[in-house]
C-alpha positions in Angstrom: -2.2 0.2 -34.9 0.6 0.1 -32.2 2.3 -3.2 -30.9 1.7 -2.6 -27.7 2.6 -5.8 -25.5 0.6 -4.6 -22.3 -0.5 -1.4 -20.6 2.5 -0.8 -19.1 4.4 -0.6 -22.6 4.9 3.1 -23.1 7.1 2.7 -26.0 5.1 4.6 -28.4 4.1 7.5 -26.2 5.2 10.9 -26.8 8.1 12.4 -24.6 5.7 14.8 -22.8 3.2 12.0 -21.6 5.2 9.3 -20.7 6.8 10.6 -17.6 3.1 12.3 -16.5 1.5 8.8 -17.0 4.0 7.0 -15.1 3.8 9.5 -12.2 0.0 9.2 -12.1 0.0 5.5 -12.2 2.7 5.1 -9.5 0.9 7.5 -7.1 -2.3 5.8 -7.7 -0.5 2.4 -7.2 0.9 3.5 -3.9 -2.2 5.3 -2.7 -4.0 2.0 -3.4 -1.6 0.0 -1.3 -1.6 2.4 1.8 -5.3 2.5 2.0 -5.5 -1.6 2.0 -2.7 -1.5 4.6 -4.7 0.8 6.8 -8.2 -0.9 6.4 -6.4 -3.8 7.1 -5.0 -2.6 10.2 -8.2 -1.1 11.4 -10.1 -4.7 11.0 -7.1 -6.6 12.8 -7.1 -4.1 15.6 -10.7 -4.4 15.9 -10.7 -8.1 15.6 -8.1 -8.2 18.3 -10.0 -6.1 20.7 -12.9 -8.3 20.5 -11.9 -11.7 20.5 -12.0 -13.6 23.9 -8.7 -15.3 25.1 -8.1 -17.9 27.9 -5.9 -17.2 31.0 -5.5 -18.6 34.3 -8.0 -16.0 35.4 -10.9 -16.8 33.0 -11.6 -15.6 30.0 -10.2 -12.0 29.1 -11.2 -9.8 26.2 -8.6 -8.1 23.9 -5.7 -9.5 22.2 -2.5 -8.1 20.9 -3.2 -7.1 17.4 -0.5 -8.1 14.5 2.2 -6.2 13.6 0.8 -4.2 10.4 2.7 -2.1 8.0 0.3 0.9 7.7 2.8 3.6 8.6 5.2 2.5 6.0 2.9 2.2 3.2 1.4 5.6 4.1 5.0 7.2 3.9 5.3 5.6 0.4 2.1 6.7 -0.9 3.5 10.5 0.6 6.8 9.9 -1.1 5.1 8.6 -4.3 2.7 11.9 -4.6 5.0 14.4 -3.4 8.4 13.8 -4.6 7.5 11.2 -7.4 9.5 8.1 -5.8 8.9 4.4 -6.8 9.2 1.5 -4.7 9.8 -1.8 -5.1 7.7 -4.7 -3.4 10.2 -4.8 -0.3 9.6 -1.3 0.1 13.0 -0.2 -1.0 13.1 3.3 -2.8 14.4 2.6 -6.6 
C-alpha cells in the first residue's frame, strides 16, 4: 500500500505517468471551468434579455447582462490543452 495523502499526491507514480496524468487532469479542470463560464454567460444573457425594467417611459425589456469571463476561461482551456499551461485561481499563468 502507498501512503498517499490525497488524489493529487503523485509521489509514488513512475516518471512517465506523472507528467501525463498532470497534463490530463489540468486540461480537464480548465475545460470544466470554461464550460461552466460559457453556460453561466448564456444564462445571464437570457435573464438580462427577458427581464423587464422600469424607466420613465414605462416598462422596457432588456437589461445589460453582467460581465462574464467566458472568453478568458476559454482561452485558459485552449492554453491548457495545446500548450500544457497551468493557471492559478486568479487566471495568471504559472
